SETORDREN-151993 format. One record per residue (C-alpha): x, y, z; residue number from 1. Coordinates in steps of 0.001 Angstrom, whole numbers, plus 500000, padded with zeros to 6 digits. Example, Ala and Ser with C-alpha at 12.3 -4.5 7.8 and 13.67 -1.06 7.14 Angstrom:
% residues 2
east 512300; north 495500; up 507800; num 1;
east 513670; north 498940; up 507140; num 2;
% end
This chain:
% residues 101
east 500000; north 500000; up 500000; num 1;
east 501700; north 503114; up 498758; num 2;
east 500632; north 506525; up 499938; num 3;
east 500372; north 509142; up 497266; num 4;
east 501267; north 512791; up 497796; num 5;
east 497607; north 513716; up 498219; num 6;
east 497214; north 511267; up 501148; num 7;
east 500157; north 512590; up 503216; num 8;
east 498254; north 515479; up 504912; num 9;
east 495504; north 513061; up 505933; num 10;
east 498054; north 510595; up 507332; num 11;
east 499797; north 513374; up 509265; num 12;
east 496466; north 514541; up 510678; num 13;
east 495646; north 510960; up 511779; num 14;
east 499088; north 510622; up 513377; num 15;
east 498653; north 513873; up 515299; num 16;
east 495157; north 512866; up 516454; num 17;
east 496362; north 509436; up 517567; num 18;
east 499315; north 511002; up 519387; num 19;
east 497047; north 513470; up 521211; num 20;
east 494670; north 510672; up 522248; num 21;
east 497547; north 508475; up 523444; num 22;
east 499062; north 511338; up 525439; num 23;
east 495700; north 512098; up 527042; num 24;
east 495103; north 508440; up 527920; num 25;
east 498552; north 507539; up 529188; num 26;
east 499771; north 510780; up 530773; num 27;
east 497026; north 513261; up 531585; num 28;
east 494404; north 510943; up 533086; num 29;
east 496833; north 509252; up 535533; num 30;
east 498293; north 512670; up 536421; num 31;
east 494819; north 513942; up 537329; num 32;
east 494265; north 510938; up 539601; num 33;
east 497697; north 511430; up 541158; num 34;
east 496933; north 515102; up 541769; num 35;
east 493760; north 514168; up 543625; num 36;
east 495655; north 511728; up 545844; num 37;
east 498390; north 514297; up 546481; num 38;
east 495738; north 516815; up 547538; num 39;
east 494294; north 514330; up 550024; num 40;
east 497790; north 513652; up 551340; num 41;
east 498568; north 517331; up 551833; num 42;
east 495218; north 517883; up 553535; num 43;
east 495814; north 514958; up 555898; num 44;
east 499306; north 516250; up 556682; num 45;
east 497934; north 519682; up 557532; num 46;
east 495276; north 518170; up 559794; num 47;
east 497879; north 516035; up 561598; num 48;
east 500091; north 519110; up 562118; num 49;
east 497182; north 521091; up 563594; num 50;
east 496296; north 518134; up 565835; num 51;
east 499896; north 517866; up 567071; num 52;
east 500004; north 521570; up 567914; num 53;
east 496687; north 521419; up 569762; num 54;
east 497734; north 518289; up 571693; num 55;
east 500991; north 519973; up 572708; num 56;
east 499129; north 523066; up 573896; num 57;
east 496683; north 520849; up 575788; num 58;
east 499542; north 518989; up 577480; num 59;
east 501145; north 522288; up 578490; num 60;
east 497863; north 523597; up 579918; num 61;
east 497400; north 520342; up 581847; num 62;
east 500902; north 520521; up 583298; num 63;
east 500374; north 524159; up 584298; num 64;
east 497132; north 523245; up 586040; num 65;
east 498530; north 520179; up 587827; num 66;
east 501797; north 521725; up 589026; num 67;
east 501985; north 524478; up 591675; num 68;
east 501684; north 528066; up 590459; num 69;
east 505258; north 529313; up 590877; num 70;
east 507731; north 530554; up 588265; num 71;
east 510000; north 527504; up 588604; num 72;
east 507118; north 525067; up 588205; num 73;
east 506058; north 527046; up 585102; num 74;
east 509492; north 526374; up 583641; num 75;
east 509083; north 522732; up 584667; num 76;
east 505769; north 522551; up 582837; num 77;
east 507416; north 523917; up 579706; num 78;
east 510270; north 521432; up 580058; num 79;
east 507865; north 518516; up 580535; num 80;
east 505944; north 519629; up 577443; num 81;
east 509132; north 519793; up 575366; num 82;
east 510208; north 516337; up 576578; num 83;
east 506761; north 514895; up 575823; num 84;
east 506600; north 516441; up 572331; num 85;
east 510195; north 515426; up 571579; num 86;
east 509508; north 511874; up 572727; num 87;
east 506430; north 511670; up 570521; num 88;
east 508378; north 513009; up 567528; num 89;
east 511214; north 510550; up 568215; num 90;
east 508769; north 507653; up 568445; num 91;
east 507169; north 508636; up 565135; num 92;
east 510583; north 509021; up 563456; num 93;
east 511733; north 505644; up 564820; num 94;
east 508626; north 503872; up 563525; num 95;
east 508852; north 505552; up 560130; num 96;
east 512502; north 504602; up 559648; num 97;
east 512127; north 500921; up 560573; num 98;
east 512861; north 498468; up 557767; num 99;
east 510045; north 495966; up 558372; num 100;
east 507179; north 497705; up 556633; num 101;
% end
């Protein structure tokens, strides 16, 4: 089957249309789905960050209420809060870096 000179523009047009359809099917559709999942991931990360901040503030308020109301015990409450938050962050980091997933 030989293509004559008058058929070349039609063949080029078909090639361009097929290329556009293939690109849409194999690249754009999966990228849209990936973008949706990335949006959910970023939203979940933001919610976890807000929850961590609120839990840390709640722990600090609890320590302030439980300990006597003096300046040194206020520093102790801050120190206990830092140790608690650091321990929680260390525990999360340790579990994320373990090899047996």
